[in-house]
PDB file of the backbone (N, CA, C, O) and the ligand in Angstrom, with CONECT records:
HET     ZN  A 101       1
ATOM      1  N   MET A   1      79.586 132.553  81.127  1.00  0.00           N
ATOM      2  CA  MET A   1      79.923 132.781  82.544  1.00  0.00           C
ATOM      3  C   MET A   1      80.056 131.433  83.248  1.00  0.00           C
ATOM      4  O   MET A   1      79.124 130.630  83.270  1.00  0.00           O
ATOM      5  N   ALA A   2      81.219 131.211  83.814  1.00  0.00           N
ATOM      6  CA  ALA A   2      81.457 129.938  84.496  1.00  0.00           C
ATOM      7  C   ALA A   2      80.656 129.864  85.785  1.00  0.00           C
ATOM      8  O   ALA A   2      80.453 130.857  86.483  1.00  0.00           O
ATOM      9  N   LYS A   3      80.222 128.682  86.064  1.00  0.00           N
ATOM     10  CA  LYS A   3      79.501 128.448  87.314  1.00  0.00           C
ATOM     11  C   LYS A   3      80.475 128.585  88.478  1.00  0.00           C
ATOM     12  O   LYS A   3      81.613 128.124  88.399  1.00  0.00           O
ATOM     13  N   ARG A   4      80.038 129.200  89.522  1.00  0.00           N
ATOM     14  CA  ARG A   4      80.888 129.379  90.690  1.00  0.00           C
ATOM     15  C   ARG A   4      81.256 128.015  91.262  1.00  0.00           C
ATOM     16  O   ARG A   4      80.378 127.206  91.562  1.00  0.00           O
ATOM     17  N   ALA A   5      82.539 127.763  91.411  1.00  0.00           N
ATOM     18  CA  ALA A   5      82.983 126.454  91.870  1.00  0.00           C
ATOM     19  C   ALA A   5      83.698 126.565  93.208  1.00  0.00           C
ATOM     20  O   ALA A   5      84.535 127.445  93.412  1.00  0.00           O
ATOM     21  N   ALA A   6      83.370 125.702  94.071  1.00  0.00           N
ATOM     22  CA  ALA A   6      84.066 125.622  95.352  1.00  0.00           C
ATOM     23  C   ALA A   6      84.913 124.358  95.338  1.00  0.00           C
ATOM     24  O   ALA A   6      84.394 123.242  95.348  1.00  0.00           O
ATOM     25  N   ILE A   7      86.209 124.554  95.314  1.00  0.00           N
ATOM     26  CA  ILE A   7      87.102 123.406  95.286  1.00  0.00           C
ATOM     27  C   ILE A   7      87.422 123.019  96.725  1.00  0.00           C
ATOM     28  O   ILE A   7      87.918 123.834  97.503  1.00  0.00           O
ATOM     29  N   LEU A   8      87.138 121.797  97.061  1.00  0.00           N
ATOM     30  CA  LEU A   8      87.393 121.342  98.425  1.00  0.00           C
ATOM     31  C   LEU A   8      88.861 120.959  98.582  1.00  0.00           C
ATOM     32  O   LEU A   8      89.417 120.293  97.709  1.00  0.00           O
ATOM     33  N   PRO A   9      89.494 121.365  99.675  1.00  0.00           N
ATOM     34  CA  PRO A   9      90.900 121.014  99.896  1.00  0.00           C
ATOM     35  C   PRO A   9      91.089 119.511 100.103  1.00  0.00           C
ATOM     36  O   PRO A   9      90.154 118.795 100.465  1.00  0.00           O
ATOM     37  N   SER A  10      92.322 119.048  99.866  1.00  0.00           N
ATOM     38  CA  SER A  10      92.611 117.616  99.961  1.00  0.00           C
ATOM     39  C   SER A  10      92.392 117.096 101.379  1.00  0.00           C
ATOM     40  O   SER A  10      92.078 115.922 101.572  1.00  0.00           O
ATOM     41  N   TRP A  11      92.558 117.971 102.367  1.00  0.00           N
ATOM     42  CA  TRP A  11      92.464 117.528 103.764  1.00  0.00           C
ATOM     43  C   TRP A  11      91.031 117.415 104.278  1.00  0.00           C
ATOM     44  O   TRP A  11      90.818 117.250 105.480  1.00  0.00           O
ATOM     45  N   VAL A  12      90.053 117.501 103.389  1.00  0.00           N
ATOM     46  CA  VAL A  12      88.679 117.207 103.815  1.00  0.00           C
ATOM     47  C   VAL A  12      88.101 116.028 103.037  1.00  0.00           C
ATOM     48  O   VAL A  12      86.914 115.726 103.169  1.00  0.00           O
ATOM     49  N   GLN A  13      88.932 115.352 102.220  1.00  0.00           N
ATOM     50  CA  GLN A  13      88.386 114.350 101.306  1.00  0.00           C
ATOM     51  C   GLN A  13      87.971 113.051 102.008  1.00  0.00           C
ATOM     52  O   GLN A  13      86.969 112.436 101.642  1.00  0.00           O
ATOM     53  N   THR A  14      88.740 112.642 103.008  1.00  0.00           N
ATOM     54  CA  THR A  14      88.422 111.400 103.720  1.00  0.00           C
ATOM     55  C   THR A  14      88.600 111.619 105.222  1.00  0.00           C
ATOM     56  O   THR A  14      89.170 112.623 105.651  1.00  0.00           O
ATOM     57  N   LEU A  15      88.113 110.682 106.000  1.00  0.00           N
ATOM     58  CA  LEU A  15      88.285 110.766 107.451  1.00  0.00           C
ATOM     59  C   LEU A  15      89.765 110.701 107.824  1.00  0.00           C
ATOM     60  O   LEU A  15      90.209 111.427 108.713  1.00  0.00           O
ATOM     61  N   ASP A  16      90.533 109.838 107.152  1.00  0.00           N
ATOM     62  CA  ASP A  16      91.967 109.765 107.421  1.00  0.00           C
ATOM     63  C   ASP A  16      92.635 111.123 107.225  1.00  0.00           C
ATOM     64  O   ASP A  16      93.401 111.577 108.075  1.00  0.00           O
ATOM     65  N   ALA A  17      92.338 111.761 106.104  1.00  0.00           N
ATOM     66  CA  ALA A  17      92.948 113.057 105.797  1.00  0.00           C
ATOM     67  C   ALA A  17      92.532 114.108 106.821  1.00  0.00           C
ATOM     68  O   ALA A  17      93.346 114.941 107.221  1.00  0.00           O
ATOM     69  N   MET A  18      91.278 114.075 107.245  1.00  0.00           N
ATOM     70  CA  MET A  18      90.786 115.075 108.189  1.00  0.00           C
ATOM     71  C   MET A  18      91.400 114.881 109.575  1.00  0.00           C
ATOM     72  O   MET A  18      91.754 115.854 110.241  1.00  0.00           O
ATOM     73  N   VAL A  19      91.525 113.641 110.004  1.00  0.00           N
ATOM     74  CA  VAL A  19      92.121 113.369 111.312  1.00  0.00           C
ATOM     75  C   VAL A  19      93.599 113.787 111.296  1.00  0.00           C
ATOM     76  O   VAL A  19      94.089 114.400 112.244  1.00  0.00           O
ATOM     77  N   GLU A  20      94.296 113.447 110.212  1.00  0.00           N
ATOM     78  CA  GLU A  20      95.712 113.765 110.101  1.00  0.00           C
ATOM     79  C   GLU A  20      95.942 115.272 110.108  1.00  0.00           C
ATOM     80  O   GLU A  20      96.879 115.759 110.741  1.00  0.00           O
ATOM     81  N   HIS A  21      95.098 115.994 109.414  1.00  0.00           N
ATOM     82  CA  HIS A  21      95.231 117.443 109.296  1.00  0.00           C
ATOM     83  C   HIS A  21      94.714 118.164 110.546  1.00  0.00           C
ATOM     84  O   HIS A  21      95.072 119.313 110.801  1.00  0.00           O
ATOM     85  N   GLY A  22      93.878 117.485 111.309  1.00  0.00           N
ATOM     86  CA  GLY A  22      93.252 118.148 112.454  1.00  0.00           C
ATOM     87  C   GLY A  22      92.074 119.008 112.045  1.00  0.00           C
ATOM     88  O   GLY A  22      91.768 120.008 112.696  1.00  0.00           O
ATOM     89  N   THR A  23      91.415 118.620 110.967  1.00  0.00           N
ATOM     90  CA  THR A  23      90.269 119.368 110.453  1.00  0.00           C
ATOM     91  C   THR A  23      89.130 119.362 111.469  1.00  0.00           C
ATOM     92  O   THR A  23      88.827 118.340 112.083  1.00  0.00           O
ATOM     93  N   GLN A  24      88.515 120.519 111.628  1.00  0.00           N
ATOM     94  CA  GLN A  24      87.345 120.603 112.501  1.00  0.00           C
ATOM     95  C   GLN A  24      86.098 120.464 111.656  1.00  0.00           C
ATOM     96  O   GLN A  24      85.880 121.228 110.715  1.00  0.00           O
ATOM     97  N   ILE A  25      85.284 119.485 111.998  1.00  0.00           N
ATOM     98  CA  ILE A  25      84.046 119.222 111.259  1.00  0.00           C
ATOM     99  C   ILE A  25      82.868 119.441 112.194  1.00  0.00           C
ATOM    100  O   ILE A  25      82.873 119.009 113.347  1.00  0.00           O
ATOM    101  N   ARG A  26      81.876 120.113 111.675  1.00  0.00           N
ATOM    102  CA  ARG A  26      80.682 120.374 112.472  1.00  0.00           C
ATOM    103  C   ARG A  26      79.466 119.943 111.656  1.00  0.00           C
ATOM    104  O   ARG A  26      79.396 120.181 110.450  1.00  0.00           O
ATOM    105  N   VAL A  27      78.527 119.317 112.323  1.00  0.00           N
ATOM    106  CA  VAL A  27      77.283 118.930 111.664  1.00  0.00           C
ATOM    107  C   VAL A  27      76.215 119.936 112.088  1.00  0.00           C
ATOM    108  O   VAL A  27      76.158 120.339 113.249  1.00  0.00           O
ATOM    109  N   TYR A  28      75.373 120.335 111.140  1.00  0.00           N
ATOM    110  CA  TYR A  28      74.301 121.273 111.477  1.00  0.00           C
ATOM    111  C   TYR A  28      73.002 120.776 110.869  1.00  0.00           C
ATOM    112  O   TYR A  28      73.000 119.947 109.959  1.00  0.00           O
ATOM    113  N   CYS A  29      71.910 121.292 111.381  1.00  0.00           N
ATOM    114  CA  CYS A  29      70.594 120.884 110.893  1.00  0.00           C
ATOM    115  C   CYS A  29      69.980 121.986 110.049  1.00  0.00           C
ATOM    116  O   CYS A  29      70.056 123.166 110.391  1.00  0.00           O
ATOM    117  N   THR A  30      69.365 121.581 108.929  1.00  0.00           N
ATOM    118  CA  THR A  30      68.752 122.557 108.030  1.00  0.00           C
ATOM    119  C   THR A  30      67.470 123.147 108.618  1.00  0.00           C
ATOM    120  O   THR A  30      67.009 124.198 108.173  1.00  0.00           O
ATOM    121  N   ARG A  31      66.895 122.476 109.616  1.00  0.00           N
ATOM    122  CA  ARG A  31      65.621 122.948 110.144  1.00  0.00           C
ATOM    123  C   ARG A  31      65.730 123.533 111.556  1.00  0.00           C
ATOM    124  O   ARG A  31      65.380 124.691 111.783  1.00  0.00           O
ATOM    125  N   CYS A  32      66.219 122.723 112.501  1.00  0.00           N
ATOM    126  CA  CYS A  32      66.231 123.206 113.891  1.00  0.00           C
ATOM    127  C   CYS A  32      67.459 124.070 114.183  1.00  0.00           C
ATOM    128  O   CYS A  32      67.533 124.713 115.231  1.00  0.00           O
ATOM    129  N   LYS A  33      68.439 124.085 113.238  1.00  0.00           N
ATOM    130  CA  LYS A  33      69.622 124.949 113.342  1.00  0.00           C
ATOM    131  C   LYS A  33      70.566 124.558 114.477  1.00  0.00           C
ATOM    132  O   LYS A  33      71.477 125.311 114.821  1.00  0.00           O
ATOM    133  N   GLU A  34      70.347 123.400 115.046  1.00  0.00           N
ATOM    134  CA  GLU A  34      71.294 122.899 116.035  1.00  0.00           C
ATOM    135  C   GLU A  34      72.598 122.545 115.325  1.00  0.00           C
ATOM    136  O   GLU A  34      72.601 122.270 114.125  1.00  0.00           O
ATOM    137  N   CYS A  35      73.697 122.551 116.063  1.00  0.00           N
ATOM    138  CA  CYS A  35      74.939 122.078 115.462  1.00  0.00           C
ATOM    139  C   CYS A  35      75.801 121.432 116.549  1.00  0.00           C
ATOM    140  O   CYS A  35      75.618 121.674 117.742  1.00  0.00           O
ATOM    141  N   ARG A  36      76.737 120.613 116.102  1.00  0.00           N
ATOM    142  CA  ARG A  36      77.563 119.868 117.029  1.00  0.00           C
ATOM    143  C   ARG A  36      78.871 119.512 116.342  1.00  0.00           C
ATOM    144  O   ARG A  36      78.898 119.209 115.149  1.00  0.00           O
ATOM    145  N   ASP A  37      79.956 119.553 117.110  1.00  0.00           N
ATOM    146  CA  ASP A  37      81.232 119.129 116.547  1.00  0.00           C
ATOM    147  C   ASP A  37      81.228 117.620 116.353  1.00  0.00           C
ATOM    148  O   ASP A  37      80.657 116.881 117.155  1.00  0.00           O
ATOM    149  N   VAL A  38      81.872 117.168 115.278  1.00  0.00           N
ATOM    150  CA  VAL A  38      81.905 115.746 114.964  1.00  0.00           C
ATOM    151  C   VAL A  38      83.194 115.137 115.511  1.00  0.00           C
ATOM    152  O   VAL A  38      84.282 115.680 115.320  1.00  0.00           O
ATOM    153  N   ASP A  39      83.053 114.010 116.190  1.00  0.00           N
ATOM    154  CA  ASP A  39      84.205 113.258 116.691  1.00  0.00           C
ATOM    155  C   ASP A  39      84.731 112.381 115.552  1.00  0.00           C
ATOM    156  O   ASP A  39      84.249 111.270 115.332  1.00  0.00           O
ATOM    157  N   LEU A  40      85.733 112.907 114.830  1.00  0.00           N
ATOM    158  CA  LEU A  40      86.216 112.219 113.623  1.00  0.00           C
ATOM    159  C   LEU A  40      86.897 110.895 113.948  1.00  0.00           C
ATOM    160  O   LEU A  40      86.764 109.925 113.202  1.00  0.00           O
ATOM    161  N   VAL A  41      87.625 110.855 115.056  1.00  0.00           N
ATOM    162  CA  VAL A  41      88.315 109.615 115.420  1.00  0.00           C
ATOM    163  C   VAL A  41      87.298 108.533 115.759  1.00  0.00           C
ATOM    164  O   VAL A  41      87.439 107.387 115.332  1.00  0.00           O
ATOM    165  N   GLY A  42      86.285 108.894 116.520  1.00  0.00           N
ATOM    166  CA  GLY A  42      85.242 107.942 116.869  1.00  0.00           C
ATOM    167  C   GLY A  42      84.474 107.479 115.646  1.00  0.00           C
ATOM    168  O   GLY A  42      84.135 106.302 115.524  1.00  0.00           O
ATOM    169  N   LEU A  43      84.198 108.412 114.737  1.00  0.00           N
ATOM    170  CA  LEU A  43      83.484 108.062 113.509  1.00  0.00           C
ATOM    171  C   LEU A  43      84.331 107.139 112.636  1.00  0.00           C
ATOM    172  O   LEU A  43      83.819 106.194 112.036  1.00  0.00           O
ATOM    173  N   ARG A  44      85.631 107.422 112.572  1.00  0.00           N
ATOM    174  CA  ARG A  44      86.525 106.598 111.749  1.00  0.00           C
ATOM    175  C   ARG A  44      86.561 105.161 112.245  1.00  0.00           C
ATOM    176  O   ARG A  44      86.658 104.222 111.455  1.00  0.00           O
ATOM    177  N   GLU A  45      86.481 105.000 113.557  1.00  0.00           N
ATOM    178  CA  GLU A  45      86.470 103.643 114.110  1.00  0.00           C
ATOM    179  C   GLU A  45      85.246 102.861 113.643  1.00  0.00           C
ATOM    180  O   GLU A  45      85.279 101.634 113.542  1.00  0.00           O
ATOM    181  N   ARG A  46      84.173 103.584 113.364  1.00  0.00           N
ATOM    182  CA  ARG A  46      82.927 102.919 112.946  1.00  0.00           C
ATOM    183  C   ARG A  46      82.856 102.692 111.442  1.00  0.00           C
ATOM    184  O   ARG A  46      82.383 101.645 111.001  1.00  0.00           O
ATOM    185  N   VAL A  47      83.314 103.647 110.654  1.00  0.00           N
ATOM    186  CA  VAL A  47      83.061 103.564 109.206  1.00  0.00           C
ATOM    187  C   VAL A  47      84.323 103.423 108.369  1.00  0.00           C
ATOM    188  O   VAL A  47      84.235 103.173 107.167  1.00  0.00           O
ATOM    189  N   GLY A  48      85.517 103.581 108.988  1.00  0.00           N
ATOM    190  CA  GLY A  48      86.759 103.405 108.236  1.00  0.00           C
ATOM    191  C   GLY A  48      87.345 104.720 107.753  1.00  0.00           C
ATOM    192  O   GLY A  48      86.627 105.698 107.543  1.00  0.00           O
ATOM    193  N   GLY A  49      88.678 104.728 107.576  1.00  0.00           N
ATOM    194  CA  GLY A  49      89.402 105.963 107.255  1.00  0.00           C
ATOM    195  C   GLY A  49      89.209 106.456 105.838  1.00  0.00           C
ATOM    196  O   GLY A  49      89.503 107.616 105.547  1.00  0.00           O
ATOM    197  N   GLY A  50      88.718 105.599 104.942  1.00  0.00           N
ATOM    198  CA  GLY A  50      88.525 106.022 103.559  1.00  0.00           C
ATOM    199  C   GLY A  50      87.180 106.686 103.328  1.00  0.00           C
ATOM    200  O   GLY A  50      86.873 107.111 102.214  1.00  0.00           O
ATOM    201  N   TYR A  51      86.392 106.772 104.365  1.00  0.00           N
ATOM    202  CA  TYR A  51      85.042 107.320 104.246  1.00  0.00           C
ATOM    203  C   TYR A  51      85.088 108.827 104.013  1.00  0.00           C
ATOM    204  O   TYR A  51      85.911 109.528 104.603  1.00  0.00           O
ATOM    205  N   SER A  52      84.216 109.313 103.166  1.00  0.00           N
ATOM    206  CA  SER A  52      84.133 110.741 102.875  1.00  0.00           C
ATOM    207  C   SER A  52      82.790 111.299 103.339  1.00  0.00           C
ATOM    208  O   SER A  52      81.748 110.669 103.155  1.00  0.00           O
ATOM    209  N   LEU A  53      82.825 112.477 103.938  1.00  0.00           N
ATOM    210  CA  LEU A  53      81.588 113.130 104.375  1.00  0.00           C
ATOM    211  C   LEU A  53      81.080 114.127 103.339  1.00  0.00           C
ATOM    212  O   LEU A  53      80.069 114.794 103.556  1.00  0.00           O
ATOM    213  N   ILE A  54      81.786 114.226 102.209  1.00  0.00           N
ATOM    214  CA  ILE A  54      81.401 115.191 101.178  1.00  0.00           C
ATOM    215  C   ILE A  54      80.070 114.781 100.560  1.00  0.00           C
ATOM    216  O   ILE A  54      79.859 113.624 100.198  1.00  0.00           O
ATOM    217  N   ASN A  55      79.185 115.757 100.450  1.00  0.00           N
ATOM    218  CA  ASN A  55      77.853 115.550  99.872  1.00  0.00           C
ATOM    219  C   ASN A  55      77.007 114.547 100.661  1.00  0.00           C
ATOM    220  O   ASN A  55      76.118 113.896 100.113  1.00  0.00           O
ATOM    221  N   ARG A  56      77.301 114.440 101.945  1.00  0.00           N
ATOM    222  CA  ARG A  56      76.524 113.507 102.763  1.00  0.00           C
ATOM    223  C   ARG A  56      75.501 114.274 103.599  1.00  0.00           C
ATOM    224  O   ARG A  56      75.699 115.436 103.953  1.00  0.00           O
ATOM    225  N   GLN A  57      74.424 113.598 103.894  1.00  0.00           N
ATOM    226  CA  GLN A  57      73.468 114.139 104.839  1.00  0.00           C
ATOM    227  C   GLN A  57      72.725 112.986 105.488  1.00  0.00           C
ATOM    228  O   GLN A  57      72.693 111.878 104.954  1.00  0.00           O
ATOM    229  N   CYS A  58      72.135 113.248 106.628  1.00  0.00           N
ATOM    230  CA  CYS A  58      71.287 112.239 107.258  1.00  0.00           C
ATOM    231  C   CYS A  58      70.139 112.947 107.952  1.00  0.00           C
ATOM    232  O   CYS A  58      70.183 114.158 108.172  1.00  0.00           O
ATOM    233  N   LYS A  59      69.134 112.198 108.286  1.00  0.00           N
ATOM    234  CA  LYS A  59      68.014 112.759 109.032  1.00  0.00           C
ATOM    235  C   LYS A  59      68.516 113.323 110.358  1.00  0.00           C
ATOM    236  O   LYS A  59      69.466 112.805 110.944  1.00  0.00           O
ATOM    237  N   CYS A  60      67.884 114.364 110.811  1.00  0.00           N
ATOM    238  CA  CYS A  60      68.356 115.072 111.998  1.00  0.00           C
ATOM    239  C   CYS A  60      68.480 114.148 113.206  1.00  0.00           C
ATOM    240  O   CYS A  60      67.546 113.436 113.575  1.00  0.00           O
ATOM    241  N   ARG A  61      69.672 114.188 113.809  1.00  0.00           N
ATOM    242  CA  ARG A  61      69.921 113.432 115.038  1.00  0.00           C
ATOM    243  C   ARG A  61      70.200 114.371 116.200  1.00  0.00           C
ATOM    244  O   ARG A  61      70.543 113.929 117.297  1.00  0.00           O
ATOM    245  N   LEU A  62      70.053 115.645 115.961  1.00  0.00           N
ATOM    246  CA  LEU A  62      70.413 116.624 116.981  1.00  0.00           C
ATOM    247  C   LEU A  62      69.232 116.979 117.872  1.00  0.00           C
ATOM    248  O   LEU A  62      69.403 117.310 119.046  1.00  0.00           O
ATOM    249  N   THR A  63      68.024 116.908 117.300  1.00  0.00           N
ATOM    250  CA  THR A  63      66.812 117.216 118.052  1.00  0.00           C
ATOM    251  C   THR A  63      65.814 116.102 117.824  1.00  0.00           C
ATOM    252  O   THR A  63      65.439 115.841 116.681  1.00  0.00           O
ATOM    253  N   PRO A  64      65.371 115.434 118.883  1.00  0.00           N
ATOM    254  CA  PRO A  64      64.406 114.341 118.708  1.00  0.00           C
ATOM    255  C   PRO A  64      63.140 114.836 118.017  1.00  0.00           C
ATOM    256  O   PRO A  64      62.577 115.863 118.394  1.00  0.00           O
ATOM    257  N   GLY A  65      62.697 114.091 116.996  1.00  0.00           N
ATOM    258  CA  GLY A  65      61.466 114.434 116.303  1.00  0.00           C
ATOM    259  C   GLY A  65      61.621 115.455 115.193  1.00  0.00           C
ATOM    260  O   GLY A  65      60.657 115.735 114.481  1.00  0.00           O
ATOM    261  N   CYS A  66      62.815 116.023 115.025  1.00  0.00           N
ATOM    262  CA  CYS A  66      63.035 117.025 113.980  1.00  0.00           C
ATOM    263  C   CYS A  66      63.080 116.336 112.622  1.00  0.00           C
ATOM    264  O   CYS A  66      63.691 115.277 112.479  1.00  0.00           O
ATOM    265  N   ALA A  67      62.429 116.939 111.619  1.00  0.00           N
ATOM    266  CA  ALA A  67      62.377 116.352 110.278  1.00  0.00           C
ATOM    267  C   ALA A  67      63.420 116.959 109.347  1.00  0.00           C
ATOM    268  O   ALA A  67      63.392 116.717 108.140  1.00  0.00           O
ATOM    269  N   GLY A  68      64.332 117.741 109.898  1.00  0.00           N
ATOM    270  CA  GLY A  68      65.348 118.387 109.064  1.00  0.00           C
ATOM    271  C   GLY A  68      66.456 117.433 108.657  1.00  0.00           C
ATOM    272  O   GLY A  68      66.432 116.246 108.980  1.00  0.00           O
ATOM    273  N   TRP A  69      67.445 117.990 107.926  1.00  0.00           N
ATOM    274  CA  TRP A  69      68.582 117.206 107.469  1.00  0.00           C
ATOM    275  C   TRP A  69      69.836 117.710 108.153  1.00  0.00           C
ATOM    276  O   TRP A  69      70.035 118.914 108.314  1.00  0.00           O
ATOM    277  N   ASN A  70      70.674 116.777 108.550  1.00  0.00           N
ATOM    278  CA  ASN A  70      71.978 117.127 109.102  1.00  0.00           C
ATOM    279  C   ASN A  70      73.004 117.103 107.973  1.00  0.00           C
ATOM    280  O   ASN A  70      73.107 116.118 107.241  1.00  0.00           O
ATOM    281  N   ARG A  71      73.753 118.177 107.837  1.00  0.00           N
ATOM    282  CA  ARG A  71      74.804 118.269 106.820  1.00  0.00           C
ATOM    283  C   ARG A  71      76.094 118.706 107.485  1.00  0.00           C
ATOM    284  O   ARG A  71      76.089 119.209 108.609  1.00  0.00           O
ATOM    285  N   PHE A  72      77.197 118.510 106.779  1.00  0.00           N
ATOM    286  CA  PHE A  72      78.499 118.713 107.387  1.00  0.00           C
ATOM    287  C   PHE A  72      79.187 119.980 106.880  1.00  0.00           C
ATOM    288  O   PHE A  72      79.043 120.362 105.719  1.00  0.00           O
ATOM    289  N   THR A  73      79.934 120.616 107.772  1.00  0.00           N
ATOM    290  CA  THR A  73      80.744 121.768 107.397  1.00  0.00           C
ATOM    291  C   THR A  73      82.154 121.552 107.922  1.00  0.00           C
ATOM    292  O   THR A  73      82.357 120.813 108.886  1.00  0.00           O
ATOM    293  N   TYR A  74      83.133 122.199 107.287  1.00  0.00           N
ATOM    294  CA  TYR A  74      84.517 122.121 107.754  1.00  0.00           C
ATOM    295  C   TYR A  74      85.026 123.525 108.018  1.00  0.00           C
ATOM    296  O   TYR A  74      84.618 124.490 107.372  1.00  0.00           O
ATOM    297  N   LEU A  75      85.931 123.614 108.988  1.00  0.00           N
ATOM    298  CA  LEU A  75      86.451 124.915 109.386  1.00  0.00           C
ATOM    299  C   LEU A  75      87.635 125.287 108.510  1.00  0.00           C
ATOM    300  O   LEU A  75      88.658 124.602 108.506  1.00  0.00           O
ATOM    301  N   HIS A  76      87.489 126.370 107.775  1.00  0.00           N
ATOM    302  CA  HIS A  76      88.571 126.899 106.947  1.00  0.00           C
ATOM    303  C   HIS A  76      88.404 128.414 106.978  1.00  0.00           C
ATOM    304  O   HIS A  76      87.897 129.022 106.036  1.00  0.00           O
ATOM    305  N   GLY A  77      88.843 129.007 108.088  1.00  0.00           N
ATOM    306  CA  GLY A  77      88.551 130.422 108.351  1.00  0.00           C
ATOM    307  C   GLY A  77      87.172 130.528 108.979  1.00  0.00           C
ATOM    308  O   GLY A  77      87.028 130.946 110.128  1.00  0.00           O
ATOM    309  N   VAL A  78      86.165 130.145 108.212  1.00  0.00           N
ATOM    310  CA  VAL A  78      84.803 130.018 108.719  1.00  0.00           C
ATOM    311  C   VAL A  78      84.334 128.606 108.374  1.00  0.00           C
ATOM    312  O   VAL A  78      84.989 127.894 107.613  1.00  0.00           O
ATOM    313  N   PHE A  79      83.207 128.212 108.935  1.00  0.00           N
ATOM    314  CA  PHE A  79      82.691 126.893 108.571  1.00  0.00           C
ATOM    315  C   PHE A  79      82.086 126.951 107.173  1.00  0.00           C
ATOM    316  O   PHE A  79      81.218 127.775 106.886  1.00  0.00           O
ATOM    317  N   ARG A  80      82.564 126.060 106.311  1.00  0.00           N
ATOM    318  CA  ARG A  80      82.095 126.024 104.920  1.00  0.00           C
ATOM    319  C   ARG A  80      81.413 124.693 104.651  1.00  0.00           C
ATOM    320  O   ARG A  80      81.718 123.682 105.285  1.00  0.00           O
ATOM    321  N   ASN A  81      80.494 124.706 103.712  1.00  0.00           N
ATOM    322  CA  ASN A  81      79.769 123.480 103.390  1.00  0.00           C
ATOM    323  C   ASN A  81      80.695 122.422 102.820  1.00  0.00           C
ATOM    324  O   ASN A  81      81.516 122.697 101.945  1.00  0.00           O
ATOM    325  N   LEU A  82      80.551 121.220 103.325  1.00  0.00           N
ATOM    326  CA  LEU A  82      81.334 120.084 102.840  1.00  0.00           C
ATOM    327  C   LEU A  82      80.592 119.509 101.631  1.00  0.00           C
ATOM    328  O   LEU A  82      79.990 118.437 101.676  1.00  0.00           O
ATOM    329  N   ARG A  83      80.672 120.281 100.557  1.00  0.00           N
ATOM    330  CA  ARG A  83      79.872 119.949  99.385  1.00  0.00           C
ATOM    331  C   ARG A  83      80.687 120.272  98.148  1.00  0.00           C
ATOM    332  O   ARG A  83      81.261 121.355  98.033  1.00  0.00           O
ATOM    333  N   ASP A  84      80.731 119.338  97.236  1.00  0.00           N
ATOM    334  CA  ASP A  84      81.414 119.546  95.973  1.00  0.00           C
ATOM    335  C   ASP A  84      80.440 120.197  95.003  1.00  0.00           C
ATOM    336  O   ASP A  84      79.496 119.561  94.534  1.00  0.00           O
ATOM    337  N   GLU A  85      80.677 121.477  94.705  1.00  0.00           N
ATOM    338  CA  GLU A  85      79.721 122.219  93.883  1.00  0.00           C
ATOM    339  C   GLU A  85      80.109 122.239  92.409  1.00  0.00           C
ATOM    340  O   GLU A  85      79.479 122.927  91.605  1.00  0.00           O
ATOM    341  N   ARG A  86      81.144 121.485  92.059  1.00  0.00           N
ATOM    342  CA  ARG A  86      81.553 121.466  90.649  1.00  0.00           C
ATOM    343  C   ARG A  86      80.558 120.700  89.802  1.00  0.00           C
ATOM    344  O   ARG A  86      80.419 120.951  88.604  1.00  0.00           O
ATOM    345  N   SER A  87      79.878 119.777  90.425  1.00  0.00           N
ATOM    346  CA  SER A  87      78.849 119.042  89.695  1.00  0.00           C
ATOM    347  C   SER A  87      77.563 119.146  90.495  1.00  0.00           C
ATOM    348  O   SER A  87      77.582 119.516  91.669  1.00  0.00           O
ATOM    349  N   ASP A  88      76.474 118.826  89.874  1.00  0.00           N
ATOM    350  CA  ASP A  88      75.198 118.872  90.580  1.00  0.00           C
ATOM    351  C   ASP A  88      74.983 117.572  91.333  1.00  0.00           C
ATOM    352  O   ASP A  88      73.998 116.862  91.127  1.00  0.00           O
ATOM    353  N   VAL A  89      75.925 117.282  92.202  1.00  0.00           N
ATOM    354  CA  VAL A  89      75.863 116.047  92.956  1.00  0.00           C
ATOM    355  C   VAL A  89      74.716 116.131  93.951  1.00  0.00           C
ATOM    356  O   VAL A  89      74.561 117.116  94.674  1.00  0.00           O
ATOM    357  N   ARG A  90      73.935 115.095  93.967  1.00  0.00           N
ATOM    358  CA  ARG A  90      72.881 115.040  94.971  1.00  0.00           C
ATOM    359  C   ARG A  90      73.483 114.564  96.286  1.00  0.00           C
ATOM    360  O   ARG A  90      74.481 113.843  96.314  1.00  0.00           O
ATOM    361  N   PHE A  91      72.856 114.983  97.355  1.00  0.00           N
ATOM    362  CA  PHE A  91      73.318 114.520  98.653  1.00  0.00           C
ATOM    363  C   PHE A  91      73.077 113.015  98.784  1.00  0.00           C
ATOM    364  O   PHE A  91      72.045 112.491  98.365  1.00  0.00           O
ATOM    365  N   MET A  92      74.064 112.337  99.380  1.00  0.00           N
ATOM    366  CA  MET A  92      73.928 110.899  99.636  1.00  0.00           C
ATOM    367  C   MET A  92      73.632 110.698 101.111  1.00  0.00           C
ATOM    368  O   MET A  92      73.953 111.543 101.947  1.00  0.00           O
ATOM    369  N   ARG A  93      73.026 109.588 101.411  1.00  0.00           N
ATOM    370  CA  ARG A  93      72.793 109.273 102.808  1.00  0.00           C
ATOM    371  C   ARG A  93      74.119 109.008 103.500  1.00  0.00           C
ATOM    372  O   ARG A  93      74.977 108.310 102.960  1.00  0.00           O
ATOM    373  N   SER A  94      74.285 109.555 104.673  1.00  0.00           N
ATOM    374  CA  SER A  94      75.525 109.329 105.394  1.00  0.00           C
ATOM    375  C   SER A  94      75.411 108.067 106.248  1.00  0.00           C
ATOM    376  O   SER A  94      74.375 107.402 106.285  1.00  0.00           O
ATOM    377  N   TYR A  95      76.488 107.771 106.915  1.00  0.00           N
ATOM    378  CA  TYR A  95      76.593 106.574 107.743  1.00  0.00           C
ATOM    379  C   TYR A  95      75.360 106.356 108.598  1.00  0.00           C
ATOM    380  O   TYR A  95      75.296 105.385 109.353  1.00  0.00           O
TER     381      TYR A  95
HETATM  382 ZN    ZN A 101      67.017 119.234 113.361  1.00  0.00          ZN2+
END
């Protein structure tokens, strides 16, 4: 039985691709459940257009003092995890 695989579309691979496509990215917290839309253009100015948010996470910035993790989702009908599930990739620290 093959492992369930989620193939991420090409338009979520980098910030350049997401800005060009008009991809909607939202960051959410695993603990406090807060979420916020991500300003991709502003982020690109800081980290560059080749940057990828796939498999990224950072300590919660949505609620002061929260110990949860912020992870990214992209809108494709519904918000889906920005995570490559083909391999057991561990989450990397984001920007
Ligand atoms: Zn939080």
